[in-house]
C-alpha positions as CSV (number, residue, x, y, z in Angstrom):
1,M,-10.3,-40.4,-47.4
2,D,-11.6,-37.0,-46.7
3,P,-15.0,-36.8,-45.1
4,V,-17.8,-35.5,-47.2
5,C,-20.1,-32.7,-46.0
6,P,-23.8,-33.6,-46.1
7,P,-25.8,-31.6,-48.5
8,S,-27.6,-28.5,-47.1
9,S,-31.0,-30.3,-47.3
10,Q,-29.9,-32.8,-44.9
11,L,-28.4,-29.9,-42.5
12,S,-31.9,-28.5,-42.7
13,R,-33.6,-31.7,-41.7
14,S,-31.3,-32.3,-38.9
15,A,-32.0,-28.9,-37.4
16,G,-35.6,-29.5,-37.4
17,S,-38.3,-28.6,-39.6
18,S,-38.0,-24.9,-38.5
19,G,-34.7,-24.7,-40.1
20,L,-33.1,-23.4,-36.8
21,P,-29.7,-24.6,-35.7
22,P,-29.5,-27.4,-33.3
23,Q,-29.6,-26.4,-29.6
24,L,-26.6,-25.7,-27.9
25,P,-25.1,-28.1,-25.4
26,R,-26.4,-27.4,-21.8
27,M,-22.9,-26.3,-20.6
28,N,-22.8,-23.5,-23.3
29,R,-26.1,-22.0,-22.8
30,P,-26.2,-18.6,-21.3
31,Q,-27.2,-18.9,-17.6
32,P,-30.2,-16.8,-16.6
33,L,-29.3,-13.7,-14.2
34,S,-30.0,-14.1,-10.7
35,R,-32.3,-11.5,-9.0
36,L,-29.2,-9.4,-7.7
37,E,-27.6,-9.6,-11.2
38,S,-30.8,-8.5,-12.9
39,L,-30.9,-5.2,-10.7
40,P,-29.9,-1.8,-12.4
41,V,-26.1,-1.1,-12.0
42,E,-26.9,1.8,-9.5
43,L,-28.8,-0.5,-7.2
44,I,-25.9,-3.1,-7.2
45,Q,-23.5,-0.5,-6.4
46,K,-25.7,0.8,-3.6
47,I,-26.1,-2.6,-2.1
48,F,-22.2,-3.3,-2.3
49,L,-21.6,0.2,-0.5
50,E,-24.1,-0.8,2.2
51,C,-22.7,-4.2,3.0
52,L,-19.0,-3.6,2.0
53,E,-18.6,-7.3,1.2
54,I,-15.3,-7.0,-0.9
55,N,-16.0,-10.5,-2.2
56,L,-19.2,-9.6,-3.8
57,P,-17.6,-8.8,-7.2
58,R,-16.2,-12.4,-7.2
59,A,-19.9,-13.8,-7.2
60,S,-20.2,-13.2,-11.1
61,I,-18.7,-11.4,-14.0
62,H,-22.0,-9.4,-14.2
63,I,-21.7,-8.1,-10.7
64,A,-18.0,-7.5,-11.1
65,S,-18.7,-5.4,-14.1
66,A,-21.3,-3.4,-12.2
67,L,-18.7,-2.6,-9.5
68,S,-15.8,-2.1,-11.6
69,D,-15.9,1.9,-11.1
70,P,-12.8,3.9,-10.3
71,L,-14.9,6.2,-8.1
72,I,-16.1,3.3,-6.0
73,Y,-12.4,2.3,-5.5
74,T,-11.6,5.8,-4.5
75,W,-14.3,5.9,-2.1
76,L,-13.2,2.8,-0.5
77,I,-9.7,4.0,0.0
78,R,-11.0,7.1,1.5
79,L,-13.2,5.0,4.0
80,A,-10.5,2.5,4.8
81,F,-7.4,4.4,4.9
82,S,-8.2,8.0,6.0
83,S,-6.8,9.2,9.4
84,A,-9.2,8.7,12.3
85,N,-7.6,11.7,14.0
86,E,-9.5,13.9,16.3
87,S,-9.9,17.0,13.9
88,S,-11.4,14.7,11.1
89,R,-14.4,14.3,13.4
90,H,-15.6,18.0,12.7
91,G,-16.6,18.9,9.2
92,F,-13.9,16.7,7.2
93,F,-16.0,13.8,5.8
94,T,-18.4,15.9,3.7
95,P,-20.9,14.1,1.4
96,D,-19.1,15.2,-1.6
97,F,-15.8,13.6,-0.3
98,L,-17.5,10.5,1.2
99,P,-21.0,10.0,0.1
100,P,-23.7,8.2,2.0
101,P,-24.1,5.4,2.8
102,L,-20.5,5.5,3.6
103,D,-19.8,6.5,7.2
104,F,-16.3,6.7,8.2
105,F,-16.9,6.8,11.9
106,A,-19.5,3.8,11.9
107,L,-16.5,1.4,11.4
108,S,-14.9,-0.1,14.4
109,P,-11.0,-0.3,14.4
110,A,-11.2,-4.0,13.9
111,E,-13.7,-3.6,10.9
112,R,-11.6,-0.9,9.4
113,R,-8.5,-3.2,9.7
114,D,-10.2,-6.0,8.1
115,L,-11.5,-3.5,5.2
116,Q,-7.9,-2.4,4.7
117,T,-6.5,-5.8,4.4
118,N,-9.2,-7.0,2.0
119,I,-8.7,-4.0,-0.2
120,L,-4.8,-4.2,-0.2
121,Q,-5.3,-7.9,-1.6
122,C,-7.5,-6.6,-4.6
123,R,-5.9,-6.3,-8.1
124,W,-7.3,-2.7,-8.5
125,S,-5.5,-1.6,-5.3
126,T,-2.5,-0.1,-6.9
127,L,0.3,2.5,-6.2
128,S,-1.2,4.8,-8.8
129,L,-4.5,4.9,-7.3
130,M,-3.2,5.4,-3.9
131,R,-1.1,8.3,-5.0
132,K,-4.2,9.7,-6.6
133,C,-6.2,9.2,-3.4
134,Q,-3.4,10.9,-1.3
135,R,-3.3,14.0,-3.3
136,E,-7.2,14.4,-3.2
137,Y,-7.0,13.8,0.6
138,V,-4.3,16.4,1.3
139,E,-6.0,19.0,-1.1
140,H,-9.3,18.1,0.6
141,A,-7.8,18.8,4.1
142,I,-6.3,22.1,3.0
143,R,-9.9,23.3,1.8
144,H,-11.7,22.4,5.0
145,K,-9.0,22.7,7.6
146,C,-7.1,25.8,6.3
147,K,-9.8,27.9,4.9
148,S,-10.2,30.1,7.9
149,L,-6.5,30.4,8.6
150,I,-4.7,33.7,7.7
151,F,-1.6,33.0,5.3
152,S,0.6,35.5,3.6
153,P,-0.6,36.0,-0.1
154,G,2.5,34.0,-1.4
155,D,1.9,31.1,1.0
156,R,-1.9,31.0,0.1
157,C,-1.0,30.9,-3.5
158,R,1.5,27.9,-2.9
159,L,-1.2,25.9,-1.1
160,S,-3.6,26.4,-3.9
161,N,-1.0,25.0,-6.4
162,L,0.9,22.0,-5.3
163,D,1.3,20.4,-8.7
164,E,5.1,20.6,-8.5
165,C,5.4,19.3,-5.2
166,F,3.3,16.1,-5.8
167,A,5.3,15.8,-9.1
168,R,8.6,15.8,-7.1
169,R,7.3,13.4,-4.5
170,A,10.3,11.1,-4.6
171,E,12.6,14.0,-3.6
172,F,10.8,14.6,-0.2
173,D,10.9,12.9,3.0
174,Q,10.9,9.0,2.5
175,G,11.1,8.1,6.2
176,R,14.4,6.3,5.7
177,N,14.9,5.5,9.4
178,G,11.1,4.7,9.9
179,R,10.1,8.0,11.1
180,R,8.9,11.2,9.5
181,G,10.7,14.6,9.8
182,K,8.8,17.9,10.6
183,G,7.4,18.3,7.0
184,D,8.5,18.8,3.3
185,L,6.5,22.2,3.3
186,V,6.1,24.1,6.4
187,L,4.0,27.3,6.3
188,T,3.1,29.8,9.1
189,A,-0.5,30.9,9.4
190,K,-2.6,32.6,12.1
191,A,-5.8,31.6,13.5
192,P,-8.7,33.9,13.1
193,N,-9.2,36.4,16.0
194,S,-5.9,35.4,17.5
195,N,-2.2,36.5,17.2
196,A,-0.8,33.1,18.0
197,D,1.1,31.6,15.1
198,L,0.4,28.0,13.8
199,K,2.6,25.7,11.6
200,V,1.0,24.0,8.6
201,A,3.1,21.1,7.5
202,I,2.7,18.9,4.4
203,W,4.4,15.6,3.8
204,F,4.0,14.6,0.0
205,N,5.2,11.2,-0.1
206,F,3.1,10.3,3.0
207,G,-0.1,12.1,1.9
208,A,-0.1,13.9,5.2
209,L,-1.1,17.3,6.6
210,Q,-0.9,18.6,10.3
211,I,-1.7,21.9,11.9
212,R,0.1,22.6,15.0
213,E,1.4,25.2,17.4
214,P,5.1,26.1,17.2
215,S,7.2,24.0,19.4
216,P,11.1,23.2,19.6
217,V,10.0,19.5,19.9
218,F,7.9,18.0,17.1
219,Y,4.8,16.1,18.2
220,E,3.1,13.9,15.8
221,T,-0.3,14.5,16.9
222,D,-3.6,15.1,15.2
223,V,-2.3,14.2,11.6
224,F,-4.3,13.9,8.6
225,R,-2.7,11.0,6.7
226,L,-3.6,8.5,3.9
227,P,-2.8,5.7,3.8
228,C,-3.1,5.4,7.6
229,C,-3.4,2.2,9.8
230,S,-4.1,1.9,13.4
231,M,-1.3,1.3,15.8
232,D,-3.3,-1.3,17.7
233,Y,-5.2,-2.7,14.6
234,P,-3.0,-2.7,11.6
235,A,-3.7,-4.2,8.3
236,R,-1.8,-7.1,6.9
237,M,0.8,-6.6,4.1
238,P,-0.5,-8.4,1.0
239,D,1.3,-11.1,-0.6
240,K,1.5,-9.5,-3.9
241,L,3.9,-6.8,-2.6
242,L,6.3,-9.5,-1.2
243,R,7.1,-11.6,-4.3
244,P,8.8,-11.1,-7.7
245,P,8.7,-9.6,-10.2
246,W,10.2,-6.6,-8.3
247,T,9.2,-3.6,-10.1
248,E,10.0,0.1,-9.1
249,S,6.2,0.6,-8.5
250,K,5.8,-2.5,-6.2
251,L,8.9,-1.5,-4.2
252,E,7.5,2.1,-3.9
253,F,4.1,0.7,-2.9
254,L,5.8,-1.6,-0.4
255,S,7.9,1.2,1.1
256,L,4.8,3.5,1.4
257,L,2.9,0.8,3.2
258,S,5.8,-0.6,5.2
259,T,5.3,1.5,8.4
260,E,1.6,1.2,8.3
261,A,0.6,-2.6,7.5
262,Y,2.4,-5.4,9.2
263,I,4.3,-8.0,7.5
264,D,5.0,-10.4,10.3
265,E,2.6,-11.8,12.8
266,T,5.3,-12.4,15.4
267,S,9.0,-11.8,16.3
268,S,10.0,-15.0,14.4
269,Y,9.7,-12.8,11.2
270,D,8.7,-15.7,9.0
271,R,7.6,-13.6,6.1
272,S,10.2,-11.0,6.0
273,K,13.0,-13.5,6.4
274,Y,11.6,-15.7,3.5
275,V,11.4,-12.6,1.2
276,L,15.1,-11.6,1.8
277,R,16.2,-15.1,1.6
278,Q,14.7,-15.5,-1.9
279,V,16.0,-12.2,-3.1
280,I,19.6,-13.5,-2.2
281,R,18.8,-16.8,-4.1
282,D,17.7,-14.9,-7.1
283,R,20.8,-12.7,-7.1
284,D,18.6,-9.5,-7.2
285,F,21.0,-7.2,-5.6
286,P,19.1,-3.8,-6.2
287,T,16.0,-5.2,-4.6
288,F,18.1,-6.7,-1.6
289,E,19.5,-3.4,-1.1
290,R,16.2,-1.7,-1.1
291,L,14.8,-4.2,1.5
292,L,17.7,-4.0,3.7
293,D,17.2,-0.3,3.9
294,M,13.5,-0.4,4.7
295,H,11.7,-0.3,8.1
296,I,8.8,-2.5,8.5
297,R,6.1,-3.2,11.2
298,T,5.2,-6.5,12.9
299,K,1.7,-7.2,14.4
300,V,3.2,-7.5,17.8
301,Y,5.2,-4.3,18.1
302,N,3.8,-0.8,17.3
303,Y,7.0,0.8,16.0
304,P,9.0,0.2,12.9
305,L,12.3,-1.8,12.9
306,R,14.8,-2.4,10.2
307,W,13.9,-5.3,7.8
308,P,15.2,-8.3,9.9
309,A,18.6,-9.9,8.5
310,R,19.4,-13.1,10.5
311,P,22.1,-15.7,10.5
312,T,20.4,-17.5,7.8
313,H,20.6,-14.4,5.5
314,F,24.4,-14.5,6.0
315,R,24.5,-18.1,5.3
316,A,22.6,-17.7,2.4
317,A,24.9,-14.9,1.1
318,L,27.8,-17.3,1.6
319,R,26.1,-20.2,-0.1
320,Y,25.1,-18.3,-3.3
321,A,28.0,-15.9,-3.7
322,D,29.1,-16.2,-7.3
323,K,32.4,-14.2,-6.9
324,E,35.0,-13.3,-4.5
325,D,33.9,-9.6,-3.9
326,D,30.2,-10.5,-3.4
327,P,27.8,-7.4,-3.0
328,F,25.5,-9.3,-0.8
329,I,28.0,-10.3,1.8
330,K,29.6,-6.8,1.7
331,L,26.1,-5.0,2.4
332,L,25.3,-7.4,5.1
333,V,28.7,-6.9,6.8
334,E,28.6,-3.2,6.4
335,K,25.0,-2.6,7.7
336,R,24.2,-5.6,9.8
337,W,27.3,-7.2,11.3
338,Q,26.3,-6.4,14.9
339,E,23.2,-8.4,14.4
340,L,25.1,-11.8,14.2
341,P,25.2,-13.7,17.4
342,Q,28.5,-13.3,19.2
343,N,28.6,-17.2,19.7
344,D,28.2,-18.0,16.0
345,V,31.9,-18.3,15.6
346,R,31.9,-20.6,12.8
347,L,29.7,-18.1,10.6
348,R,31.7,-15.2,11.8
349,D,35.0,-17.1,10.6
350,A,33.5,-18.0,7.2
351,L,32.4,-14.3,6.6
352,L,35.9,-13.2,7.8
353,A,37.7,-15.5,5.5
354,R,35.5,-14.3,2.5
355,G,36.4,-10.7,3.0
356,R,38.8,-9.9,5.8
357,S,39.9,-6.5,4.6
358,R,36.4,-5.3,4.1
359,L,35.3,-6.5,7.5
360,H,38.3,-4.8,9.1
361,E,37.2,-1.5,7.5
362,H,33.9,-1.7,9.6
363,G,35.4,-2.9,12.9
364,A,34.0,-6.6,12.5
365,E,37.1,-8.2,13.7
């Protein structure tokens, strides 16, 4: 039998003599705001910028909403990832670029490292935001560090309109060997009251600018760059960039940070080895090819090295190969054969048996 609804008069009586609906269960009642939550949004933002506690937005939805501001995200990236080069100490961090109470040089190298690591873990820390900050950073450096330099009219015009160059960022220096070249755009300028030439170099993919004296040898000194991590206090690469789904945006972000933030704590390469092994298991060859071609940092070594390929990766390639002409095996053999231990005869023989003619072409026998 279907239940019978009580008459409206009975509903009114059950609600009380006032006719109001019954009280909500305790768990569904809206919680009163704390003192911090009750403050105006501007004060909550000021408190956050004073303390730089990245976990503060996690305290409540109300605080998270007050701090969910793209301008705040931009300021945090400028504070954390700008270069601490010598020339930035003089007239670079203007109030319009990094407003008080944010003070770039008030952070110690260790504090900046921790801030960088925390920011990279945030969901709002994305490639598109970093690219936006890069462009604004380079344009700010041009305005404040090149304004007194003397350029030809054509070069001054090029500096004032870099839209096309930033739009073609992928065509410029990607640091494939773990090092940057001399610059994507290199212009000649003169310092005021001097006949000496200067070179102004810009790297569009790396968000960098350098003003240097001409030299047959390139020295990477006093470079304005964003993102920039300290050689001695690098940030940690976030887990979100080391797991599937492997989108083009994620791989580009990983590549941009690969020579700045470290992946592995030690020379055991635990994280980077696991990532490469999983990509082999998942049969994701395009991602495997990109990773194998990438240079990365470790915490214990200051210079980039090729993404580690170890015997375990050769074994995984053999184990999961689904056809005779397996692309994973071929790529490892072509690019990393010399990294196999000479005494691992069994593994070498297995690889030789799998693709002898291919190995012979690359001098593996």
